[in-house]
N, C-alpha and C positions, 0 to 999 in steps of 0.2 A: 504494500500500499503506499502510495506517495505521501510525503509529509504534509499534514493539513495546513492550508493557508487560508486564513480568513478573508472574506470579501471585504469591500469598502464598508458596508453596512455593519458587518460583523466587527470590523475594527473599532468603529465608533461605539458599539455596544460594549466591546471588552474594555475599552477605556473607562466607560461609565461604570462598569462593574468592579474595577480594580483587580480582576483576575486574569490570568493567561487563558488561552483556549483549552489547554490540558495542564493540570498542575504538575504531573509527572506521568511516568509510563503506567502507573496504576490506573490512571483514567485512559481508557482505551478508545474513547469517543471524545470529540470536542465538545465542550460544555460552555454555554453563555447564560449567566444569571441575570435576572432583572428583579426589581423590588415588588411588582404585583402583576395580578392577572391581565389588566388592560395593557401593560407594558409588554407582556408576552405576546398578545395579539399584534401590537404595533410593530414590534421586531420581526415577527413572521411576515407581516404585510410588506415592510420595507424590503426584505430579503427576497420575497417572492416577486415584487415588482422589479427589483434589480435583475433577477435571474431572467424575467420576461424582456427586459430592455437588452440583455445580453444574448438572448436566445430566442429571437422571433421564429415562430413556427415550431418551438419546443413542445414536449410532451409533458403535462402536468397531471398529477393526481392529488386531489384535495379531500380533506376528511369531512365527516358529518357529526352531528351531535352538538353538545354544548361547548366542547373544547374550543372550536374555531370562532366562537361568538365574536370576539373582539378582532380577530384576524379578518373575519368578513366585513365588520363594520369599518375598520380602518382602510381596507382595500377599496370599498365602495366610496368611502369618503374622498380618498386620495384621487381616484379616477374622476369623481364628479367635480372636484375643485382644483384640478391639476394646474390650471393657469392663473389661479389666485396667488397673490404675493405671499400671503401668510402660509399657505400650503407649500409653496416652492421653497420658502425659508426653512419649514419644518422637514421636507424631504432632505434638502441640503445638509441641515444639522444632523439628520439621521445617516449620512453618508451615501445618499442616493442622488444621482444625476437628475435635476430637475429639468432636463430637456425635453425631448418629444415624449408625448404620452405613450405609455408601453402599448403594443399593438396586440390587444387581447383576442381580436378576431383571428389572429394567425395561429393561436395556440391549438394543439390537439389536447382534448381532455379525456382521461381514464377514470371511470367510476371505480372506486376502490373495492367496495363490497356491498352485499344485500343479504338480507334475510331471505330464506327460502322455506316454504312458498311465501310470496309476498305480492300483493296487488300493487302494481306502480302507482295506481291512482290514489291509494291511501295517503294521507297526509304524514304518517309516521314511516313511510317508506323511504330509504335512502335515493331512491330514483326520484321521488317528488322533491327532496331536500336539494339534490344536486342541480336539478333544473330550476328551482326557485332562486337559490342563492349563488350559484355559480354561472350557470348558462344565461339566466336573465339578469341576475345581480351584477355580474362582472362583464356582461355583454360577450360571452364566449360564442363561438360559432357551433350550433348543435350539429351541423353536417360534419364537423370535425370531431365529435365527441363519441367515445365508446360508453354505451350505457348497458346496464344490467337490468334488463326488463323480463322478470320471471314469467310474465303472461304469455310471452312469445318464444320461450325456450322449449322445444319439444311438444308444444301444445298447438293442435289444429285451430285455424281461425274460428272464432265462435264458440270455442270450448273454454269453460271456466276452470280455473285452477281447482277449485273445490270439488268439480266433478272427478278430477284425477285423484286428489288427496282429500277425501271426506274426513272432516274433523281436523284438517290440515295437519295430518299426522304422516310424516315421510319415513317409509321403512327402507333404510339404506341396505339392509341385508338382501334385498332383491338384486343388488348387483352381482352377488355370487350365488344365488340359489334359483331354483326353478320356480316360476310363478305357480300358485295353487287355485287360482281363480281368474276369471276373465278381467276382472278389475286389476288384479295384480299383474296380468300380462300387459295392460295398458300402461301401468305404472312403471314396470321394468323398461318399456320402451321409452318412457319419458326421462327416466333415469339416465339411460344410455344416451339419450339425445343431449341432456344437460351435461353430461360428461364429455361429449364430443364439442358442445358449444364452448365449454371451458377451454379446451384444447385450442379451438379456433380463437377464442378471445385472447389467449397467450400468444398465438401467432400473429395476430393483428398488432398487439402491443410491440413485439419483436420487430415486425416489419417496419414500424415507426422509428426503430433504434432504441427501443427500451424507454422507460420512464427517465425524463430528465430532471424533473422536480417532484419530489414526494413530500407531502406534509401529512402528519398523523399524530394521533395521541398514543397513549400507552395505557393498557387496561389493568385492572386489579390483579391479574395473574401475569402481567407483563406483555400481553399480547398486543402485536402491530398488526393493523387492519384486523382480520379475524384469524391471524395466525397464533393460536392459543398456545399456552406452555405445552411443550412436547413437540411442536411443529418442526419438521425437517427444514433446515436452512436451505435445501435445494428445492423446496415446495414451489409449485407453480399454481396457476389459477385453477380452482377446484370447488366442487360441492364438498362440505366438511361438517361433521358435527361440531357443536361448540360446548365447552365445559360449563359447570354450575356457576362459577364466578362471572363468566360472560353473560349467561342468561339472567343472572340476578341484577346485574348492571343494566340489562336491556329491558328488564321487567316493566319499569314505569313507562317506557316509550311503547312497549308492545301491549299494554293493557293487562299485565299480571304475569306471575310465573306460570299459571295454567297454559298461557300461550307460549311464553318464552321456552318452556321445556320441550315443547313440540318443535321449535324452530331449528333448522341448520343454517348454514350461511354459504353463499358463493363469495369467495374472496380471492384476490390475487395472492400470490405466494411470496415468501420471502426472497426466493431466487428472482421473482418478477421485479421486485424493488430494486434489487442489487445488481442486476444483469448488466446495466450500463455502468461501466466503473467511473464515469464521470458525473453520474447522478448526484444531485444535491438531495439528501434525505434529512428532513428536519423533524424531530419529535418534540411536541409541546407536552409539558406537564407543569401543573399548578398545585400547590398545597402540600402540607406535610404528609398527608395521607399517601401520596405517590412516592414519598422519599425512598421506601425500601426497593420497590421495583425499579426506580431509576438507578439507585446504587448498583443493583445487579446487572442491569443492561449496560451500564458505563464501566463497571470494574471487573466483571467476571469474565473469565475466557470463555470464547464461543462454546455455547452449551445449549442443548435442545430445551433445558428447563427455562431458559432466559431468551426469549425470541428477539428481544432487542439487540442481543449480542451478534446477531446475523449482520447488523449493519456496520459492524467494525471493519469490514473489508473495504468500505467506501471511505476515501479521503475526505469527501464532502459530507459525511455524515455528522449531524449536530444534535445535541439536546439543548433546547431552549427551556430554561427552568426558572420558576420563581425561587426565591431564597428558601421558601419553605420545602419545595420539592428536592432542592440540593442539600438539605439539611444533613443526610447521611453520607455525603461524600467527605471522608474524614479530613483530608488535607485542606479542604476549603473551610471546614468547620474550625479547625485549629487556627487558621489564619485570622478568622473572625474574632477569636478571643485573645490573639496575640498582642502583647504590648500593654495589656491592662489586666489587673488583677480579676479574676472571675468573681461575680457576685455570688450571694449565698445560694440562690436557686441553681446556678450553674455547678457549684462545688456540690450540692446534693445530688444533682443528676450524675455527675461523674462518679461519685461515690456509691450510689445505689447501683448504677450500671455495672460497676466494678464488682461490687458484692455478688450481683446475680450472676455475672460471667464467671466468677471464681467459685461459685457456689460456696460462699462464705457469709457468715454474719458481718456486719459493718465492723463489729469490734474485733473480728478475727483478722481484718486486713492488715498487711504488712508493707513496708517500704518497696520490697521487690515486686508486689502486686501492682502497684502504681508504676514503677518503672518499666514494666512489661506491657504496660497499656499506653497508647499514644496520647489519649486524653488525660490519663493519670500523670504520665510523665511531664506534660505541659502544665498541669496544675502544680506540680512540685517546682517546676523551673520558674513559673510566674510568681508563686505565692511565698516559696520557700518556708512552708509552714512548720509549726510543731505538729508533727503528724498524728501523734496520739491524741492531742487535744482537739485536732479537726476532726478526727474519726468520732471521738466522744461527743462533740458538739452535734455531728450530723445524727447520731443515734439518739442523742437527747431530743432533738428536734422531731424526729420520727415518733418517739414516744409521746411527745407534747401534743402532736397532731392527732394521735389516736385518742388521747384524753379529751382534747377538745371535741372531737367527734362524738363522744359519748354523752357529752352535756346536751341539755335542751333548754330553750328559752321559756319564760313564762309571761304572761300578760303582754303578749306581743301579737301585732296585726301582720299577718302574712300576705303579700300579693305574690301568688304563683303564677308565672307567665310561661307559656309554651307556644312554640311555632306550630306544632301539630298535637293531636289529641292524645297521643301516648308517650310524649316526650317526658312529662313530669314522672309518670309511672316508671319508666325505663331508665330515667336519669337519677332519681333520688327518692323513690317510694319510701324505703324504710326510714329516712329522715323525716318525711312528712307524717307518717304513722306515729312516730314517736313524739312529735309535737301536737298531733291530734289528741293523743292521751290526756294532755293537760287542758282542762275546759276553759282555763283563763285565756287561751290563745284564740285569736280569730283567724279564719282562713278564707281567701278568695281565690278561686281557680280560674284562670283566664286563658282563653285559647285565641290565638291571634289571627289564625286563618281558618277557613271552613274545611280545609282538608279534603275536599271532594276527590282529588286525584287518587286518594288511597282506597276508593271503594270502586270495585269492578262491577261491570255491567251484570255478570251472573249473579253477584251477591244482591244488587239493587233488584234483580228480577225476582229473587226469592223473596224479598221483602214485599213486593207487589203482590205476588201470589199468595202470600200469607194474609194480606189485607183482604184480597177477594174472597178467601175462605171465611174471613170474620164478618165482613160487612153486612152480610144478610142473616146473621145470627140474631137470635132474640136477645142476647146479651148486649150487642151492638145497638140494636134498635132502642132498647131501654135506656142505655147511656145517652144516645142521641136525643131522646125525648127529655132527658133530665137536663140537657144543656151541658153535658160532660165536655164536649170538644170545643166549647167557647174558648177563643184565642186569649181571652182576657182572664181566664180561671186559672191563676197559677197552682191552686191547691189540686186541681184535677190533673195538671201537668205533672206534679209530683206523684200523683197516684199511679200514673203511668209506670214510673220507675218502681214504686212499691209493689205493684202488680208483678212486674218482671223479677224482682229480687225475691219476692215470695216463691216464685217458681224456682229460682236457683236454690234457695233453701230446702224446698221440698223435693228437689231434683224431679220437677214436673214440667215436661216440655210444653205442654198445652198451656199452662199458666204463663210461662215465658212467651211463647208465640202471641198470647193475647195481649200482654204488655207491649211487645214490638208493635203489634197492629194498632193498638190505641194510638201510640205516638205517631206511626206513620200516617195514620188517618188524620190526626191533628195537623201534620206537616202539610199533607195536600190541601186541607182547608185553608191554612195560611198562605200556601203558594198560588192557589187558584182562585181564592177569595170567594168561595162557595162552599155550602155545607149540606146541600142536598144529597142523600145517599144515591139516588139514582145518577146524578151527574158526576158524583165522586166515583163511582163504579165505572162509568164511561171513561172518565180520566184515567183510572187504573189500567183499563184495557188498552188505551193509547199508550201507556207507559210500558205495558207488556210488549207491544209491537216495537216500540222504540229499542227497548234493551235486547230483544231477540234479533233485530236487523242491523244494528250499528256495529261496524267492525271494532274490535277491542284496541284500545289506544287512541281513537279518535277523540278530538276535543268536544266535549259535551256543549250543548246549547245552554243558555243562561239558566233557565228553571231547573234543568237537570242537574247542573253544577250545584245550584241551591239544595235541591232535594238530596243529593249525595252527601253534601256538606252536613245537612241535617241528621243523616244517618250517623256520621261521626260525632255530632254534638250530642246525640241520644246516648251514644256509647260512653262519652265522657260523663254525663249525668248519671248513668248507671255505675260507673266506677265510684263517684264520690258519695252516691246514694249507699253504696257498699259500706262506707265508713261513716254514715249517718248525716250527710249533707244533702239538703234539697237544692232545688234549681236556683234559689237566691244566691247561693255561694258559688255558683258556676256561671261564668260569663263567656260569651262567644262573640268576639268583636268582628270577625269576617273582614279583615283588613282588605282594601280593595287592590292592593299590588299583586295579589295572589289571584291570577286569572287562568292558570293552566296552559300558558303559552310556553313554547320551547325557550324563548329568550324573554325572561320575565322583566316586568317594570321594576323601577326603584320606588321605595316608598316616598310619599310626599307628606308634608306637614299637616295640611288640611285634612287630607283623606286618611291618613295612616297614623299620624302621630297624636293629633288632637283627641280622638277616642280614648287613647291610653291616658293622656292627662286627665281627661274628665273621670275616667275609673279612678284614678288615684285620688282625686279630690274626693270622691265618695268613700273610698276605702280607708283613706289615711294610713298608709302602711308604715311599718317600722322596718320591715325586711321584704325586699323585692326579689324574687329569683329569676334567673334568665339563663337560657341555653348559651354557653360560651364556647362556640366552636371556632377554631382557627380557619384561616383562609382555605377555601376550596376543600374543606375537608368532608363535606357531605352536602345535603340540600342546601342551595343558596337561600332558601327560605329562612333557615336558621340565621344566616348572617344578616339578612335584612331585617328581620325582627329584633336582633341584637341592637341594630343602629336605631331603629324606632324607639325601642325602650330607653336607650341611653339619651336620645333627644327628648323623649317625654319626661324623664327624670331630671334633665337640666331645667326644662320648663316648670316642672312641679317643685323643685328645690327653690327656684327663684320666687315663685309667688307664695309658697308656704313657708319660706325662710327656715326650712328645715334641712340642715346638713348632717344630721345624725343618722340618717337612713343607712342600712347595710344592704349589700347586694350579695346573693349567694349564686355564684356561677357553677352550672352543672353541665356535664356532658353525658350523652346516652350511648347508643350503639354506633353511631356514625363515626366517632372519634373519642379518644380517651385521654385524660390527663396523665402525663408522667407523674409519679409520686412526688417529684420535686416541684412541680406546678401547683399543687393543691396544698391548702392549709388545714383541711378538716378531713380526717378519715373516719367516716362513720361506719361502725361494725354492722354486719348483717348476719343473722343467724339462720339455721336451717328452717326454723319456724316461719321466719320472714320470707324465705324463698317459697315456702308453700303458700303463703298469703298471695305473694306476688304472681305466682303461676295460676292460682285459682281465680283471683280477681281478673287478671288479664283475659284468661280464656272465656271467662263468663261476661265480661263487660265489653271488651273489644273483639266481638264475634267476627266482624268482618276482616279482622287481621289474624284470625285463629289459623287460617289455611296458609299464612305467610306468602300471600300474593306478591308482595313487594318487599323481598327479604333483603338482608345485607349479603354481599358477596362472601362475607367471612363465615357464615353460619347458615346451614340449610334447615330452616325451621322457624317457628314464631319468635317474635322479638323477645318475648319474655324469657324464653330459654337462653337466648344469646346475652341478654342482660345478666342472668344467672353466671353464665359462662364468663363474662368479662369481670364480674364482681369476685368470682372465686380465683381467677387469675390475679386479680389485684391483691387479694389476700395472700396468695402464694408468694408474691413479691416482698410483701412486708413480713411474711413468716421467714422467709430467706434472710432479710436484712436484720430482723430482730431476734430470730431464733425461735424454735418451736416452744422452748421452754417459757418464753415470755407470755405466750398465749395459754398453753396448758396449764400452767402453775399460777396463773394471774389470781389475785385475790377476788377480782370481780367476776361474778358468773356471767355477765354480759360479754366480757372479753373471752372467757373460756369457752363460750358457746359459738364464738364468731367463726364463720366459715366463708365470709366473703367481706369486701370493703367497697364502699361508695366514696369517690374522691370529689371534694367540693373545694372551690376557691372563694373564700369570704373575702369581700373587698369593701372598702370605704368608697363613698361616691367619687371622690377625686381619683381613687386607683381605678375605679371601673370606668370612668370617663377616659383616662389615659390609655387603658387597655382597649377600649373600643375605637379609640383614635388610632392606635397602633394596627389594630386588625384592619380598619377602613384604609389606612395607607398601603397596606399589603394587597387590597383588594380593589381599589379604584384608582383611576389615573389622576 
C-alpha cells in the first residue's frame, strides 16, 4: 500500500484537529477527528466535492440512514449557494477550490445496499432514499446510476414480490436443495435470478473502473455496507443474511424486529469497495458508542471479525470521527491528557479500568501494574503521585458513592423526566421505588414525547380488535350510559388503570383486556370527538383496515401517531398505578419536535421548552431527573429532551430564584456511565429485579416482544436493564472485593446483586454538562 497522503481538505482538517493522519503504525488506517457530528458531515461534504472536482465522470457510492444527515445538508447547501461570497470563503477555508461548480451530472452513482425483499416505493427503502437525497437532491443523472430495485430482480412484470415471498420470508436454503412445492420452484428460480443479477451488478461496477469514492458508516458489529462481522474480505455483490445486531439496528426503520428478522440484504462486497486501488473510502462514525468498533477497524490486523480492516489495503481509506468515536484509540487519548495533571474523574477511570483488567481489587494494585499499562504509566509520569495514597483515595471514593446511593431523601418534590415511556423504569427504577416508600416525598412522572414510533401496526391492530370485542358487550353499554367515557372524568380514567391492575393481580386476562379496551375507547372518543358507539365501531373498523394494509415502518398519519402515542401513555399510567399513583401524577407533554421523520427537528422554546417550564411552576420540584446521554450514543430524542430540560431549568431558576435544585442524570440501555462518571451507586437486589421484570412485562406490553430492541441484547429491555445492572455490580465487586459486599453490616449491601449509576449535579454543573454535550453535537 502506498503511503497515505492527505488531500487539501484533509490537510486543513488535520491542522484543526492537532493530530497527524496516523499516530503510529498501530493505526493502520488514516484518522481525522472533528469536535462534533455536524463537523463530521461538513468534512465529508468538502472531501466529496473535492473528489468530484478532481474526478469528473467518477463512480460514487453514498450511504443511507441518519449517519449522512449533515453530509447531505452541507453538500446540498454548497451546491445551491456555490457562487455566494460567504460560501466561497467557507469552501476556501476548508481547503476546497471555490472555482467551477463540481459537475454532479457527470458522476456515475452506485447504490450500496438494500433490504430484501423490499418494495422500492416504500419510503423506508434505500432505493427511495438514494433517489430523494442523491439523485434529486444532488442533481445526479439517474441514467448513470446503478440501482437495487428488488421488484425487478427475477420477478415477471406485474408480479408482486409478496406473491413470491408470502409473509416476506425468504428461504435461502432453496439455493442448495430441491423445491418441494410449486411455490418453492418459483422461489428457487427467483433466488437464482437474484444471484445472477448480483453477479451482473458487480460486473457493471467493474466495467466502470470500480468505485472511486465510497462513503459509509460503521454498524454496531463493525459492518461496512451490509458486510457483517465474518464477511470475506474478497466478497462481492450478493444476497446475504444479516446478523442480529444489524437486524436490531434496522428494526426502527423496518417497523419492528418481527419484520427485520425476516429480512436479508443485497449488498456490494468488501472486495467491491477495495477493487480500485485508487479509491477514496471514507467511514463516518460519531459518538462514544462507536468507539470500540472504530478501534478494532483501525488497529486490528485484517480479520474477518472486523469488516473495516478490509479497507486497510487502500491508501486513501479514512475514518472521519468525532472525538467521542475516537475515544478508544489509545495514543490519541494519551495526547489529550498530556501536559496536564489528570482530574479526579480521569484518575478514577484509569484505576478502575486497571483493576478490572488485572483482576485485582483497587487496593491490590501495585506500581508494576501501572507501569505495564499505557494510561497507568502516563498517570505516574504526569502526577508522580504517592501511589498508595492515590489507590486508597480511589477506593474510599468508590465506597462513598455506594454509601450515598443507599441513602434516600425525605420531604422532597421529584420531577422525573423521560424522553420515552420506559426510560425512567430502565434507567433508575429501584431508586424511584426507594423514594416512593417515604410518603413525605412527592413525585411527578413526565414523558416528553408521545413515543408513537415504539408501537407496531400489529400491536395496535390487536388493541383495535380487543375494543371491537368489548364495544357491544353489556358492560360497555352500561358504562357508556353512566357517562364513564367522558373525557373530563379523571376518576373514571383512573378506573381504567385499576381495572387492568386488578386483572394483573388476579392473573385474569379478561379483566386486563377490559381495562385496555376501556382506555382505548376513551382514546378514540378524544381523537375523533364523538362518543356514539355505532360511529366508534365504524372508526375502529377503519383502523383495522389501516393497520392491516400499511407497510411496516411507514410514517403514520397524524391521528394514528396520536393514537399510538396514547397506547404508550396508557402503559406509563399502568406502571405508576402499579406503585399507587393515579393519572394526576403522570404527565404527557407530547413535545412537537418528535414527528417521526428520519431527520428530526430541533426543539424550539415556544413549542417544546415552554410546556416544561409551565410544569415546573406547578410542581415546584426540588429534584429533577434527566436522561443524560452523550453525543450520538442512542436515540437523538434523548439529546433533544436533555437540551429542552436544561433550557427550561434556566428559565425556571431565573423566575423562581431557586438555585438549590438538584439534577439526577441517569442512563438506561442505550449507553452506560463509566463508574468514574457517576457519583451515586444505587444498590439493586434480586427482589428489585423481580419487581422490575414483573412491572415491565405487565405495564409495557407493547414492548414485551422486544420489537425495537438493543443490538446488544436479544430480548425485552427489562432483561437488558438487569443484565447491565448486574455487570455494573461485577465491576464494583472486582474493585472493592467480594468481602466488602458479602460481609457488609448492612443487609441492603449484602443483598446487592446489581447497581444503578447516577450522576447527581448542581444546576450550574448540569448547565455546563449540557453545554459540553451540545458543543459535541451541534455546529
